N, C-alpha and C positions, 0 to 999 in steps of 0.2 A: 504493499499499499504506499504511495507517495506521501511526503511530508504534506501536511494541511497549511503549512504557511512558511514563510522565509526563515523563520527562526528555528524550525525543526530540521534534523539531518537524518539520514537513513541509519538504522541500526548498525553498529559496527563495534562489537564488543572488544576486539583487539585493539583498536584505536582508543576506545573509551578506557581501557585498562592502561594504556600508557600515558594519557592525559591525568587520569587519576593519581598515579605513581608520581608524576611530576609535581601535582598539586599538594601531595602529601610531603614531598621534600620541601616544598616552600613554607609550608605550615609548621614542620617540625620546630625550628627554633622559635616560632612565635608562641607555641605552646610550652616552650621550655623557658619563656621570657622570666618567669618568676625565680627561676633556679639561676638564670644568668644575672638578674637584678640583685640577688642575694640580699634582700631587705632594703636595697636603695630607694625602691619605689613601691608603695602599695599595689596591691592586684587591681584595683578599680582604676588607678592612674594609667597602669600598662594597658588595660583595656580600652581606655578612652584615648591613649595615644595611637593605638592600633586603628580604631575607627576614625579618628580625626585625620590622621595621617592618610588613611583610605580614601576619606572624603575629598581632601585636598588634592590627592593623586588623580581620582578618577574625574573630577570637575576640571583639573589642568588638561588631562587628556582630552576631554570633550571639547575644551576651548580650542586646543591646538588642532584637532580635527574638525573644528567649526561646526560642531553638532547643535542644532537649535534646541534649546532648552524646552521650549513650547511643543516641539514634536516629540518629546520624551515625557510628557505627562501622562501617568499611567492610571488607567480605570481599576486597577488592581492594588492601589495604594494601601488598602487595609491589610492585604496579604504581605505587602512590603514591609509594613509596620509589624506585623506578627513575626516576620522572619527576623527583623532587627531585635526584638526581644529574645527570640530563640538564639541569635548569634551572641548577644550580650551575655545571655546566661550560660551558653555552652562554652564561650571563651573564657569567661571569669572563673568558672567551675574548673575547666581544663588547667589553667594556669596555677590555680590555688593547689591543685591535686598535684601537680608535677613540682610544685615548690616545697612541699613537705614529704613526697615519697619519691623514690627512684623514678627516673623519667620513664624508663621502659615498663615498669609496674603500673604507674598511673595511665599510661597509654593503653596497656593491656587491659586494665579493668574498664576503661572507657570504651573499649571494643564491643561491649554488650550492645552498643548502639546499632550495631549490624542486624542482630536478631529483632530488635524494635523496630528497625527500619523495614525489614522484610515483612513482619506482621502487619505494620500500618500500610505498607504498599498495597497489600492484598485488600485490606478493609477498606481504605479511603480511596486510593487511586484505581482500584479495581484491576491491579495488574496481575497477570497470571503467575502464580507462584508454583513452580514445578519442584520435582523431586530434587532436580539439580541445585536449585537455589538453597533448599532445606540441607542438602549433603554438604554443600560448600559452607554454608553457615555453622553446621555442627562441627566440621573439621576445624574451622577458624576458631570457634568457640572454645573447643577442647585445648588448642594450642595456646590461646590467651590464658586459660586456667592453669595450664602447666607453667607458664612464665610467671604468673603471680605466684603459684605455690612455691616455685623455687626460691624466688625473692624473700617470700614470707619465712621460709625456713631457714634462709640464710642471716636472718635478723636484721635485715637492712631497713625495717620501718622505724620510724621515731615515735614520739609520744603523741603525734598528731594523726595516728594511723586511722582512727575511726573518722575523723573529719575528712581526711584525704580520700578514703574510699568511698565516702559518702558523696563527696564532690565530683569524683570521677564517675559515679553512677548518675549523678544530676546532668553532668556534661553529657553522658551517653543519650539520655532522654531529649535534652535540648536539640542536640546534633541530629538526632534520628527524625525529628520533627522538621528540623530546618533542610534536611536532605529532600524530604517530600515536597517541601515548598519550593526549593530550587528545581527539582524535577518539572513541577507544573509551570513555574514561571519561564524556565529556559526554552520551553517550547512555544512560548507566546510573546516574549519580548527579547529586545537586544541586550547583549552584555553590558553595554554602557548603562542602559536604563537600571537593570537589575543591580549592578554594583553601586551606581549613584544613589539609589533609594536606600538600600540597606545601609550603607556608610554614612549618610548624610543623617538618616533617622537615628542611628545609634548614637552618632556625635552629638547631636541635639539632646537626646535623652540624658546623656551623661554629663555634658558640660558644666551645667549648673552645680550639681553636687561634687564633682571632681576639682573644679576650680576652688570651691571653698575648702576641700580637703587639702589641696595643694597650699592655699594660703594658711591653713590652721597649723600644717606640719612644717611650714617654712621649706618647702621642697624647692631646690634650686633650678634655674634655667638650664644650667649645664646638664644636670641629671635628666632633664626631660628631653634635650637635644640628643642625649646619647642613645635613646631609645626611638628616635625619630623614624629608623629604618622599618619598624614594625607596619607601618601603614602601607607603603609601596610594596613590601614583600607580600603582605596579605592580598593586595589587588592582583598581583601576578597568581598567587595561589587560587583565588577565587575565579579569576577568568579561566584558569585550566579546569577547575572542577565544573563550572557551568558548560563548558565545552564538552566535558566528558558526560555530563547529564543529558545533553543534546542528542548523544549517540547511543545510550543504553538506559534502561530502567532503573530505578531506584532499588529495585529488589536484586538486579544484577550487580550493581555497583557496591551494595552495602557490604558484602562478604570481602571484596577487593580491598576495601580500606582497612581491612585487618593487617595488611602489610605495614601499616604505619608503626606497628610495634617493632618491627624490624629496624626501620629508619630511627627510631627513637633509641633502640639499643646500641646502634652503631654511633649515634650522636652522643649518647651518655657516656659510651667508652672513650671516644675521642677527647671529650672536654672534661670528664669528672672521673675517668678511670673505672666506670661501672662494668664489671665483667659478668656477662650471662652465665649462669650454671648450666651444666650439662642438660638438665630438665628443660631450661629455658630454650636450648638449641633445638630439642625434640619439639617443643611447642613452635618454634619458628618454622620447622618443617612441615608441621601441620597446617600452619598458617598459610604457607606457599602452596600447599597441596589443595587447600580450600580455593584459592584463587584460580589454580590450573583447572578445578573442575568446570568453572565456568566458561573455559575457553577450548576445551577438548572438542573434537568433532563428535557427531552423533552417528556411529556407523551403523546402528541398528534400526535407523528410521527407514521405513519403507516408501517407496514412491508410490503416490496414489494412481490408480489407473484413470487414464483420461476419459 
């Protein structure tokens, strides 16, 4: 069936997989911003910098490309606003979880968003959920569980374990809802419109409280500038994710995003010397297997007679 409008693309699981992986690579340091800041900036300020920087970046891109703002007014603004709430909640929860837990562990716990997204995709978007989706989700969930268990057995959790795990689970719920909204919007509106709305809405929602927090805590301008990279990098990651959702359903991409735990493990090892245990390596292999299930050919499909 051909695309219904200019913003849709034909289904291409392999290309969507590559775009999704690139998007995950862009967001890995963003989710680790709390650990990178190491107490220099509160989580709320980091989230604000990410969305404010994103808003400035996308508006600047639109100006350079001479995109008319009037032509980008969306009738789906309420859905964009809902996505902004989910984006703020998901990012804030993820940054906090990663700041008090090992990065790979926080990411692995948050990967329950895949199972949530698969269920919601069938219930809300009426997408067809096949045995392949559930098999991939089960393999990835088992892999993520092994990663978390290996870290817990190693005693790497601190005193904030309960809060960190709760935050990671909240992030999973927020991001699962956001994934469905992105899938819906990506087939109906341009990338510039989608990115502009979510970043501007989120920046406006956060600016008042965060400016008060900055003044109350006496946070320096130099500290804020040091994390100005959050916004532009997030725009790159969002653009890649939107492009992926134009080429594959939310149920298909949800298990693929389990690969973020592998990227987080690498990032944590390079910058903080976090070494995955053998059980975590087995979990990573299960995660990769779950992603592979989605792209394998279907040799047993029979051709229907004409």
